[in-house]
C-alpha positions as CSV (number, residue, x, y, z in Angstrom):
1,M,89.6,115.5,112.2
2,A,91.5,118.3,110.6
3,Q,94.0,115.9,109.1
4,S,91.4,113.4,107.7
5,H,90.4,113.3,104.1
6,E,86.8,112.3,104.0
7,E,86.6,111.7,100.2
8,A,89.6,109.3,100.4
9,A,88.1,107.6,103.5
10,E,84.8,106.9,101.7
11,I,86.5,105.0,98.8
12,Y,89.3,103.4,100.8
13,A,87.6,100.0,101.1
14,S,84.9,100.4,98.5
15,G,83.9,97.7,96.1
16,G,86.6,96.7,93.7
17,A,89.3,98.5,95.8
18,F,91.0,95.2,96.5
19,A,92.0,92.3,94.3
20,P,93.2,89.6,96.7
21,D,94.3,87.1,94.1
22,E,96.4,89.7,92.2
23,A,97.9,91.0,95.4
24,R,98.9,87.6,96.6
25,A,100.5,86.8,93.2
26,A,102.4,90.1,93.2
27,V,103.9,89.6,96.7
28,A,104.7,86.0,96.0
29,G,106.9,87.2,93.2
30,L,108.8,89.7,95.3
31,D,112.6,89.1,95.2
32,A,113.5,91.4,98.1
33,R,113.8,91.1,101.8
34,V,110.8,92.5,103.5
35,L,110.5,93.4,107.2
36,L,107.1,93.1,108.8
37,L,107.1,94.6,112.2
38,A,104.0,94.2,114.2
39,G,103.2,95.5,117.7
40,E,102.3,92.8,120.2
41,V,99.1,94.6,121.1
42,D,98.3,96.2,117.7
43,S,94.8,95.6,116.6
44,G,95.5,96.2,112.9
45,P,97.1,94.0,111.9
46,L,97.1,91.6,114.8
47,P,100.4,89.8,115.1
48,R,98.8,86.6,113.9
49,I,97.6,88.3,110.8
50,A,101.0,89.8,110.2
51,A,102.4,86.2,110.4
52,D,99.9,85.1,107.8
53,I,101.0,88.0,105.5
54,A,104.6,87.1,106.1
55,Q,103.9,83.5,104.8
56,L,102.8,85.0,101.5
57,I,106.1,86.9,100.9
58,P,109.1,84.6,100.1
59,R,111.8,86.6,101.9
60,A,109.7,88.2,104.6
61,E,111.0,88.5,108.2
62,L,108.4,89.0,110.9
63,V,109.2,90.7,114.2
64,V,106.6,91.2,116.9
65,Q,107.7,94.1,119.1
66,P,106.7,93.3,122.8
67,G,104.3,95.7,124.4
68,A,104.0,97.8,121.3
69,G,100.7,98.9,119.7
70,H,100.1,100.4,116.3
71,Y,103.0,102.9,116.6
72,P,106.0,100.8,117.7
73,W,108.4,103.6,117.0
74,L,106.6,105.6,119.7
75,D,106.1,102.8,122.2
76,D,109.8,101.8,122.3
77,P,111.9,103.9,119.9
78,R,115.1,102.1,120.9
79,R,113.8,98.6,120.3
80,F,112.2,99.8,117.0
81,T,115.4,101.4,115.8
82,R,117.5,98.4,116.8
83,T,115.1,96.1,114.9
84,V,115.1,98.1,111.7
85,A,118.9,98.7,111.8
86,T,119.6,95.1,112.4
87,F,117.3,94.2,109.4
88,L,119.2,96.6,107.3
89,G,122.5,95.2,108.4
90,Q,123.5,98.3,110.2
91,E,124.6,99.3,113.7
92,P,121.9,101.5,115.3
93,A,123.5,104.9,115.4
94,G,123.8,106.4,118.9
95,L,122.1,103.6,120.7
96,A,123.8,101.4,123.3
97,V,122.9,97.8,122.4
């Protein structure tokens, strides 16, 4: 609780906070590779929702990390690091592949 910001939480999803059509148009115009990494057992976003989001972004790559929840870097740091490093076209430093 000490790390929460109540004022921000109150307006986070308030009326007018989201403009879905504008957001879809913005991501449809992205000219960059985007990695979406979802945990297999994450509840937000669910992997199927992450897949829907990936469909909106022209150069998106979706990876669902097996057994991971909302913090995949904690659930399996090696797999997470390998996934991100591979996406970036790098060898994961210090990790036996």
